[in-house]
C-alpha positions in Angstrom: -22.3 6.5 -20.1 -26.0 7.2 -20.5 -25.7 9.9 -23.1 -23.5 11.0 -26.0 -24.7 14.6 -25.8 -26.0 16.8 -23.1 -28.2 19.9 -24.0 -29.3 22.3 -21.3 -31.8 25.2 -22.1 -32.7 28.2 -20.2 -35.9 29.3 -21.8 -37.6 32.7 -22.2 -41.3 33.8 -22.7 -40.1 37.1 -24.2 -42.8 38.7 -26.7 -40.1 40.0 -28.9 -36.7 39.0 -30.3 -34.0 39.5 -27.6 -30.7 38.3 -26.5 -28.5 38.6 -23.4 -30.1 38.6 -20.1 -33.6 37.0 -19.7 -33.4 35.4 -23.2 -32.9 31.9 -24.4 -29.5 30.3 -23.7 -28.4 26.8 -24.9 -25.5 24.9 -23.8 -24.4 21.7 -25.9 -21.8 19.3 -24.5 -20.8 16.1 -25.8 -19.6 13.2 -23.5 -16.2 14.2 -21.7 -16.6 17.9 -22.7 -14.9 20.5 -20.6 -16.0 24.1 -20.2 -12.4 25.2 -19.6 -11.4 23.8 -22.9 -14.2 25.2 -24.8 -15.9 21.9 -25.1 -19.3 23.4 -24.2 -20.9 25.4 -27.0 -23.1 28.3 -25.8 -25.7 29.8 -28.0 -28.1 32.8 -27.4 -30.8 32.6 -30.0 -33.0 35.7 -30.3 -36.3 33.7 -30.8 -37.9 30.5 -29.6 -38.3 29.4 -33.2 -34.5 29.7 -33.7 -33.9 27.9 -30.5 -36.1 25.1 -31.2 -34.4 24.6 -34.6 -31.0 24.5 -32.9 -32.2 22.0 -30.4 -33.6 19.7 -33.1 -30.3 20.0 -34.8 -28.4 19.1 -31.9 -30.3 15.8 -31.4 -30.2 14.9 -35.0 -26.4 14.8 -35.3 -25.7 12.3 -32.5 -27.3 9.3 -30.7 -28.5 9.5 -27.2 -29.1 12.9 -26.0 -30.4 14.5 -22.8 -32.3 17.7 -23.1 -32.5 19.5 -19.7 -35.1 22.4 -19.7 -35.5 25.0 -16.7 -39.3 25.2 -16.7 -42.1 22.9 -15.4 -43.0 20.0 -17.6 -46.1 19.2 -15.7 -48.8 21.0 -13.7 -50.1 20.3 -10.1 -52.3 17.3 -9.7 -55.8 17.6 -10.9 -55.2 20.3 -13.4 -56.1 18.1 -16.4 -59.3 16.8 -14.6 -60.3 20.5 -13.8 -60.0 21.2 -17.5 -62.1 18.2 -18.5 -59.1 16.7 -20.3 -59.2 12.8 -20.9 -56.2 10.4 -21.3 -52.9 10.6 -19.4 -53.1 14.0 -17.7 -49.6 15.3 -18.7 -49.9 14.1 -22.4 -53.5 15.7 -22.6 -52.1 19.0 -21.2 -49.1 18.9 -23.6 -51.6 18.3 -26.6 -53.8 21.2 -25.4 -51.0 23.7 -25.1 -49.5 22.4 -28.4 -52.7 23.4 -30.2 -53.7 26.5 -28.1 -50.4 28.4 -27.8 -49.4 30.4 -30.9 -45.9 31.6 -31.0 -44.6 33.2 -34.2 -41.0 33.8 -35.6 -40.9 37.2 -33.9 -41.8 35.7 -30.5 -45.2 37.2 -30.5 -47.5 34.8 -28.5 -50.8 34.4 -26.9 -49.8 32.9 -23.5 -51.9 35.3 -21.5 -54.9 34.8 -23.6 -54.5 31.0 -23.1 -54.0 31.4 -19.3 -57.2 33.5 -19.2 -59.2 30.7 -21.1 -57.8 27.9 -18.9 -58.6 29.9 -15.7 -62.3 30.3 -16.9 -62.5 26.5 -17.2 -60.7 25.6 -13.9 -62.4 28.5 -11.8 -65.9 28.2 -13.4 -65.7 31.8 -15.0 -63.8 33.5 -12.1 -60.2 34.5 -12.0 -57.4 32.2 -11.2 -55.4 30.1 -10.7 -53.0 31.4 -13.4 -52.0 35.0 -12.3 -49.6 37.7 -13.3 -50.0 39.7 -16.4 -49.4 43.2 -17.7 -52.4 45.6 -16.9 -53.3 45.6 -20.7 -53.6 41.7 -20.7 -56.1 41.6 -17.6 -59.4 39.9 -18.1 -62.2 38.8 -15.9 -60.4 35.5 -15.6 -56.7 36.7 -15.4 -55.4 39.1 -12.9 -52.1 41.0 -12.3 -51.9 40.1 -8.8 -52.3 36.7 -6.9 -56.0 36.0 -6.4 -57.3 34.3 -3.3 -57.0 30.5 -3.8 -60.1 28.2 -3.3 -60.2 24.6 -2.3 -61.6 23.7 -5.5 -58.6 24.6 -7.5 -55.5 22.3 -8.3 -52.9 22.8 -5.6 -50.4 25.7 -5.9 -47.3 23.5 -5.6 -46.3 20.2 -7.3 -44.9 17.6 -4.9 -41.2 18.4 -6.0 -41.8 22.1 -5.3 -43.1 21.1 -1.8 -39.9 19.1 -1.4 -37.7 22.0 -2.4 -39.6 24.4 -0.2 -39.1 21.9 2.8 -35.3 22.3 2.1 -35.7 26.1 2.5 -35.4 26.7 -1.3 -37.8 29.1 -3.2 -39.2 27.4 -6.4 -41.9 29.3 -8.2 -45.3 28.0 -9.0 -46.3 27.0 -12.5 -49.4 29.4 -11.9 -47.3 32.5 -11.6 -46.8 34.1 -15.1 -45.0 37.4 -14.5 -42.5 38.7 -12.0 -38.9 38.1 -11.2 -38.2 34.4 -11.2 -41.7 33.5 -12.4 -41.6 30.3 -14.6 -45.3 30.0 -15.6 -45.0 31.8 -18.9 -42.0 29.8 -19.9 -43.8 26.6 -19.1 -46.9 27.6 -21.3 -44.6 28.5 -24.4 -41.9 25.9 -23.5 -44.3 22.9 -23.3 -46.0 24.1 -26.5 -42.7 24.1 -28.2 -41.6 20.7 -26.8 -44.8 19.3 -28.0 -44.1 20.2 -31.5 -40.6 18.7 -31.1 -42.2 15.6 -29.8 -44.5 15.3 -32.8 -41.6 15.7 -35.1 -39.3 13.2 -33.4 -42.0 10.7 -32.7 -40.7 7.6 -30.7 -37.3 8.9 -30.8 -38.2 11.2 -27.9 -39.4 10.5 -24.4 -40.1 12.8 -21.4 -38.8 11.9 -18.0 -40.4 10.7 -15.8 -43.8 10.5 -17.7 -42.5 8.0 -20.3 -39.7 6.3 -18.3 -40.8 5.9 -14.9 -38.4 6.7 -12.0 -35.5 5.0 -13.7 -32.6 6.0 -16.0 -34.0 5.8 -19.6 -32.7 3.1 -21.9 -33.4 2.4 -25.6 -34.3 6.0 -26.3 -32.4 8.6 -28.5 -33.7 11.7 -26.9 -34.7 12.2 -23.3 -36.3 15.6 -22.1 -36.1 16.4 -18.4 -36.8 19.2 -16.1 -33.8 20.9 -14.4 -33.4 23.8 -12.0 -29.9 25.3 -12.6 -30.3 27.6 -9.4 -30.3 24.4 -7.3 -26.6 24.1 -7.9 -24.1 26.8 -7.0 -22.3 28.6 -9.9 -19.7 31.3 -10.1 -20.7 33.8 -12.7 -17.8 35.7 -14.4 -18.1 39.5 -14.5 -18.2 39.4 -18.3 -20.8 36.7 -18.4 -24.7 36.7 -18.4 -26.0 34.7 -15.4 -28.2 32.6 -17.4 -25.3 31.7 -19.8 -23.1 30.8 -16.8 -26.0 28.7 -15.2 -26.6 26.6 -18.3 -22.9 26.1 -19.0 -22.2 25.0 -15.4 -25.4 22.7 -15.3 -24.1 21.1 -18.7 -20.7 20.6 -17.1 -22.1 19.0 -13.9 -24.3 16.6 -16.0 -21.5 15.7 -18.4 -19.2 14.9 -15.4 -21.8 12.7 -13.8 -22.4 11.1 -17.1 -18.7 10.2 -17.5 -18.4 9.1 -13.9 -21.4 6.8 -14.1 -23.4 8.5 -11.5 -26.0 10.4 -13.6 -28.4 7.4 -13.7 -28.9 7.9 -10.0 -30.6 11.3 -10.6 -33.3 9.7 -12.7 -34.4 7.3 -9.8 -35.0 9.7 -6.9 -36.9 8.4 -3.8 -40.5 9.7 -4.0 -43.2 8.9 -1.5 -45.5 6.1 -2.6 -48.5 8.2 -1.9 -47.1 10.8 -4.4 -45.7 8.7 -7.1 -48.8 8.3 -9.2 -49.2 12.1 -9.3 -45.6 12.5 -10.2 -45.7 10.0 -13.2 -49.1 11.0 -14.4 -49.1 14.7 -14.2 -46.7 16.7 -12.3 -43.3 15.4 -13.3 -40.1 16.0 -11.2 -36.8 17.9 -11.2 -33.6 16.1 -12.2 -31.3 16.2 -9.2 -34.0 16.6 -6.5 -33.5 13.4 -4.5 
């Protein structure tokens, strides 16, 4: 087995403490766990601060752990260059968001202000490419509705999202911050949170595929990977929140594959050679998209 523990996280960008639907849900499962036997622990922390503390505690108490998160870990190719960042693009973006995004103990955060500032850099003082915000958060650089894209901006879709769209699925772009199913806000506050976790854990933590390449990670305590629970079918009991059911089902699927010895294959998907550098340096990939 690759991992002793699987942690699956459904993140939230809520600006106030909240539980239930559209909040943070965490599923923690040890190797061989069964949802039917109560072997998967579900948690619904009301704030991201509490959630990050729970995730840190989950990885501290065991050895090898996989953390699957349901938001984009990278941005479309060319984003870091458009922002004038230096170094490995994904790492430079994580460090930027880790320092720019404030997120307090009551979930109050500045994600729209950060997006507006990033837009001003990428679009040379115009609106875009981030979009979607409440009217009160609109600026000259951030609009509530999708702006007309220009060829000078980074692409709308990462390679993995283009792959999903070719399969007839409907992933959301990391640029969309607001609206049903949007993931952009979760990515901004989520990457900032993971950057703090990465700084605390140091070399214990690696991020797939940026740190590991397109291969199953070895000799690492904690591996963070992007997952998309909606990709796999799940039955939602009438008395259960959909997000809770999805993280539980995703954790169970990964635990089962871990026990069967098939989980490693998910870390080595076939990616076109022309896309591989973009994927490994900046965009990332979704675990399970092969």
